[in-house]
C-alpha positions as CSV (number, residue, x, y, z in Angstrom):
1,M,-4.5,-7.5,-5.7
2,H,-2.7,-4.4,-4.8
3,K,-4.9,-2.4,-6.8
4,L,-7.9,-4.0,-5.5
5,K,-6.8,-3.4,-1.6
6,S,-6.0,0.3,-2.4
7,S,-9.4,0.9,-3.8
8,L,-11.4,-1.1,-1.1
9,K,-9.4,1.2,1.4
10,K,-9.7,4.3,-0.3
11,A,-13.4,3.9,-0.9
12,R,-14.0,3.2,3.0
13,H,-12.2,5.9,3.6
14,I,-14.5,8.3,1.8
15,I,-17.5,6.8,3.0
16,E,-16.4,7.4,6.5
17,T,-15.3,10.8,6.1
18,E,-17.2,12.5,3.4
19,G,-20.6,10.0,3.3
20,L,-22.2,7.8,1.0
21,A,-23.6,10.6,-1.5
22,S,-19.9,12.0,-2.0
23,F,-18.9,8.2,-2.6
24,I,-21.4,7.7,-5.3
25,R,-20.4,11.3,-7.0
26,R,-16.6,9.9,-7.5
27,G,-17.7,6.6,-8.4
28,V,-19.7,8.2,-11.3
29,T,-17.1,10.6,-12.1
30,F,-14.5,7.8,-12.4
31,L,-17.0,5.7,-14.2
32,R,-17.1,8.3,-16.9
33,H,-13.2,9.2,-16.8
34,S,-12.6,5.4,-17.5
35,I,-13.8,6.2,-21.0
36,F,-13.5,9.7,-21.7
37,L,-11.2,11.9,-20.4
38,Q,-9.8,15.3,-21.5
39,D,-7.9,17.5,-19.5
40,T,-5.7,20.2,-19.7
41,Y,-2.6,20.6,-17.5
42,Y,0.0,23.7,-16.8
43,I,3.5,21.9,-16.1
44,Y,5.7,24.1,-14.2
45,D,9.6,24.3,-13.9
46,H,11.1,24.6,-10.7
47,I,14.2,26.6,-10.1
48,L,16.2,25.1,-7.1
49,E,17.5,27.8,-5.1
50,E,17.7,28.3,-1.7
51,K,14.3,30.0,-0.2
52,N,13.8,31.3,3.3
53,E,11.7,28.5,5.2
54,A,9.9,31.6,7.5
55,D,8.2,32.8,3.9
56,F,6.4,29.2,3.5
57,L,5.5,28.1,7.2
58,P,1.9,27.0,7.3
59,R,-0.7,28.0,9.8
60,L,-1.0,25.5,11.8
61,Q,0.6,25.1,15.5
62,N,2.9,21.7,17.0
63,F,3.1,20.6,13.1
64,T,6.2,17.9,12.5
65,L,7.5,17.4,8.7
66,V,8.3,13.6,8.1
67,I,9.9,12.1,4.9
68,A,10.0,8.6,4.2
69,H,11.7,6.7,1.7
70,N,10.3,3.0,1.8
71,N,7.7,1.2,3.7
72,Q,9.9,0.2,6.5
73,Q,10.1,3.9,7.3
74,A,6.3,4.3,6.9
75,D,5.9,1.1,9.4
76,E,8.3,2.6,11.7
77,L,6.0,6.0,11.7
78,S,2.8,4.0,12.3
79,A,4.5,2.7,15.2
80,Q,5.3,5.7,16.6
81,G,1.7,7.0,16.6
82,Y,1.9,9.1,13.5
83,E,-1.1,8.3,11.1
84,F,0.7,7.9,7.7
85,R,-1.6,5.5,5.9
86,S,-5.1,7.3,7.3
87,Q,-5.9,8.7,4.0
88,D,-4.4,7.2,0.7
89,G,-4.4,3.7,-0.1
90,E,-1.6,4.2,-2.7
91,D,1.1,5.0,-0.3
92,H,2.3,1.2,0.0
93,Y,2.7,1.1,-3.5
94,R,4.3,4.3,-4.1
95,L,7.0,3.6,-1.8
96,D,7.6,0.1,-3.1
97,K,8.6,2.2,-6.8
98,G,10.5,4.1,-5.0
99,A,8.7,7.4,-4.6
100,I,9.3,9.8,-1.7
101,A,6.7,10.9,0.7
102,F,6.5,14.1,2.6
103,C,4.2,14.8,5.5
104,V,3.1,16.9,7.6
105,F,1.6,16.1,10.9
106,S,-0.3,17.7,13.6
107,E,0.3,16.1,16.9
108,G,0.5,12.6,14.8
109,E,-2.7,13.2,12.9
110,L,-1.7,13.2,9.1
111,A,-2.6,16.9,7.8
112,H,-1.0,16.6,4.4
113,K,1.2,14.5,2.3
114,G,3.1,15.2,-1.0
115,W,5.2,13.2,-3.2
116,A,8.6,13.2,-5.1
117,A,10.1,10.9,-7.9
118,L,13.7,10.4,-8.7
119,T,13.1,7.8,-11.5
120,E,10.4,7.4,-14.4
121,E,8.8,4.3,-12.2
122,A,8.3,6.5,-9.3
123,Q,6.7,9.2,-11.1
124,K,4.1,6.6,-13.1
125,A,3.1,5.6,-9.5
126,I,2.7,9.2,-8.3
127,V,0.4,10.3,-11.2
128,N,0.7,8.1,-15.1
129,L,1.0,11.2,-17.3
130,P,3.9,11.3,-20.0
131,V,5.1,14.3,-19.2
132,K,8.4,14.9,-20.6
133,I,11.3,14.3,-18.1
134,D,15.3,13.6,-18.4
135,F,15.7,11.7,-15.1
136,S,19.0,10.9,-16.2
137,A,20.2,14.4,-16.4
138,G,19.2,15.0,-12.9
139,E,15.6,16.2,-13.0
140,S,12.7,15.2,-10.9
141,F,9.2,15.2,-10.6
142,C,6.6,16.2,-7.6
143,G,2.9,15.9,-7.4
144,G,0.3,13.4,-5.7
145,T,-0.5,16.4,-2.8
146,L,-2.9,15.7,-0.7
147,T,-4.0,18.2,2.0
148,V,-7.0,16.2,4.3
149,P,-10.1,18.5,4.2
150,K,-10.2,19.8,8.0
151,F,-6.4,21.0,7.5
152,R,-6.8,22.9,4.4
153,Q,-6.4,26.6,3.7
154,R,-3.4,27.1,6.4
155,G,-0.6,26.9,3.2
156,L,0.2,23.3,4.0
157,M,0.4,22.7,0.1
158,A,2.9,25.6,-0.4
159,Y,4.9,24.3,2.5
160,G,4.8,20.9,1.4
161,Y,6.5,21.6,-2.1
162,F,9.1,24.2,-0.4
163,E,10.2,21.2,1.8
164,K,10.2,19.0,-1.3
165,L,12.3,21.6,-3.6
166,Q,14.7,22.2,-0.4
167,Y,15.2,18.4,-0.5
168,L,15.8,17.8,-4.1
169,R,18.2,20.7,-4.0
170,E,20.3,19.7,-1.3
171,I,20.5,15.6,-2.8
172,G,22.1,17.3,-6.0
173,R,18.9,17.3,-8.5
174,T,18.7,19.7,-11.3
175,R,15.4,20.7,-12.3
176,V,12.3,19.5,-10.7
177,I,8.9,19.5,-12.8
178,N,5.2,19.0,-11.5
179,C,1.8,19.3,-13.3
180,V,-1.4,20.8,-12.1
181,A,-4.7,20.6,-13.9
182,E,-6.0,23.7,-15.4
183,D,-9.0,23.3,-12.7
184,N,-7.1,22.7,-9.9
185,I,-7.5,26.4,-8.5
186,A,-5.6,25.5,-5.1
187,S,-2.6,24.2,-6.6
188,H,-2.2,27.2,-8.8
189,R,-2.6,29.5,-5.7
190,A,0.3,27.4,-4.0
191,M,2.5,27.5,-7.5
192,A,2.3,31.2,-7.6
193,K,4.1,31.5,-4.0
194,L,6.9,29.4,-5.4
195,H,7.3,31.4,-8.2
196,P,8.0,28.3,-10.8
197,K,8.3,29.0,-14.5
198,L,5.1,27.9,-16.5
199,Y,7.1,25.8,-18.7
200,A,4.2,24.2,-21.2
201,K,0.8,23.6,-21.6
202,A,-0.1,19.8,-21.8
203,H,-3.5,18.3,-23.5
204,Y,-4.5,15.4,-22.8
205,V,-7.0,12.8,-24.2
206,K,-8.0,9.2,-22.9
207,F,-10.4,7.2,-24.9
208,S,-11.3,3.6,-24.2
209,G,-7.3,2.7,-23.3
210,L,-5.6,5.3,-25.5
211,R,-3.8,8.2,-24.6
212,F,-2.9,11.2,-26.5
213,W,-0.5,13.7,-24.8
214,K,0.9,16.9,-26.5
215,E,2.9,19.7,-24.8
216,V,3.1,23.3,-26.3
217,V,5.9,25.2,-24.9
218,C,5.2,28.5,-23.4
């Protein structure tokens, strides 16, 4: 039931903001990928060290960063006028599984959202890729970033990752991993500003319910 409600909300949002043609194109791509998908991912290993916030501030006036750890906090944000649930239909499910949301608002309007995971369950709720992460040893995962189209090209992705990395450092995590699809140019540019180590390339194949994942250390 959750997945159905989430899918309907996401479909309605795409139609309202991008139009019916975009929704149909996305649907065709989804159906094709549900049968066969082949991707290459770059796996980044972030060094948790103190960085200067001024180097990552977005080109956006009057913004507010808010962190939500659970659905109660998300509902409180919505009650205060923050449009927390305006874009991604997966947020309720992800928070329920323990994922942490990092949101940037522009005068209450959602501009950017990203996620961090401290457990395997939370990581799978963000993006279900079999990347190797030892959560019991203090490692963590970041991903699932979304920047609203009208706020793109303002440095929000790099800023969002900066805030996630600082938060994870402050709570004692030892390592942060994130995966970026080979063709996701915007995310690779954001990673370049953060100077992570390119740990590995992963080759991912999904065919009719079967999944194959191979990491090649760089």
